[in-house]
N, C-alpha and C positions, 0 to 999 in steps of 0.2 A: 370462612373467615369469622373470627369472633368480633362482636361489637362490645364496646365498653361504654358504660354510662358514667358520667361524672356529675356528682351533685355539687352544686355551687351554693353555698350558704352566704347570703348577704346579711350582714348585721346592720340593723336599723340604727341610725343615729338618734339619740334621744332628743325629743323636743317637747315643749309645753304649748298648750293651745288655749286661747281665750275666745269664747263666743261673744259676739257683740250684736245687740239688737239696736238698730238705729235707722231713721229715715233719711239720714244725711247721704249725699252723693259721695262716691269714693274719694274724690279729690279733697272734699271738705273733711272727711274722716281722717285722711292722711295728714291734712293741715293741722287739725286739732291734736292728733296724736303727737305730731312734731312739737307743737306748742307746749303740751302738758308733760311730755316725757323728755323734752329737750333732745330730740333726735332729728335725723334728716331723712325721713322716708321719701323716696322718689319713685315715680312710676317707671316700671321696666319698659324697655322698648317693645318687648313682645309680651302679650297677655298669655295667660294659661290657656292653651289650646287643648280642648278635651272633646273626645268623641263619645257621645252617649249613643244608645241604640238608634234613636230617631233624630237626634239633634247634634249639630256641630256647634259647641258652645265656646265662648271666649270669656274668661274671667279676669277682671282687672287685678294686677299685682303691683304692689308697692313694696320696696325693700330698703333695708338699711344695714350696713355693716361698718362699724367703726373699727379701724385697725387697732385701736387701744382697748376696745371693749372685749369682753369675753363672751358675748352672745350677739346674735343677729336677729333682726325683726323682719317679718314678712306679713303684710296685710293683704288679704285676698278676699275678693267678693265671693259670696256663696250663691248668689242668684244671677241667672242669665235668662233674659226673656228674648226669645227668638223664634224663627220660623223653622219648621222641620226640613230635614234633608229631602224627604220624599213629598211629592205632591199628593194632596188628597182630592179625589174626584168628587165633584158636587153631585154627580149622578145625572147631569143634564145631557141632552142629546148632543150638544156641541163640545162637550168635554172641557168645560171651563175649569181652571185650576183654582182651588180655594186654599188660601193660606190661613193657618190658625196659629197665632202666637201662643206660646206656652212657656211657663217658667220652669227651668231645670236647675237643679242644685248640684254644686260640687260635692257636698257631703249630704246625701239624701236623708240620712237619719236625723239631721238637724235642719229640716226644711224651713223653719221659721227664722233661723239665724241669718242676719244680713252680711256679716263679715266675720272672718277668723283672723286673729293675730297669732302667728306662729313664732315662737321664741326658740331658736335653735341653740345648741351648745348647752353647757351647764349654767344654771342660774340658781342662786341661793333662794330658799323659800321666802326669806324676808324681802329680797329684791322683787321677787315674783308678786308678792302681796302688795308691794308698793305700786308696781305697774298696774295691777288689777284695780286698785283703789283710784289711781289717777285716771284710768280709762272710764271708770264709773262716774267721775266728776265732769266729764266732757258734756257740754250742753248738746242736746239732741240724742244722747245715748240713753235709751230706756232701761237697758240692763246689760251687764257684762259678768260673765262667770267663767271659771276654769272648767275644762273638759278633761276627763281621764282618757288619755290617748290610748292606753292599753285596751280599753273597752270599745274603741272605735272600730266599726266594721270596715269602713272605706278609708283607712289610714293612708293607703298608698296614693290616694288622690291628692294628698298634701305634700308629696315629694316633687319639688319643682326643680328639675335639672334638665 
């Protein structure tokens, strides 16, 4: 009996990405983005559930989709600080379990970035520049810049479905 292989090509939907450096909590960042961009980001019921090799991480996700707008926004935290899936032995006679909190990133190549703002659908460059400028004006944002998504190694981590 012959076996057949079918190759399935999935075409990526284009999106734009803004890296945000800020010490603000996620809900405050969403509040200020709502205020400055006049949108309504809301926390999703479920966070991004991601399994790293040693950690099970949960990243906060805020999203907004206006039926009249031609693009949607998703604000996601890049950092998760948690305990490993496996217990680390302390080497003692009684086998005490030692927990070591460590920070894991959704996008490891941008480990210093605190949040990513993903803009889905098509957006004109003028509108994208306006969004980037407005985010840079938010108090508590140290820096914000655009990331070239095509050069991103872990682009698949930003597909939230």
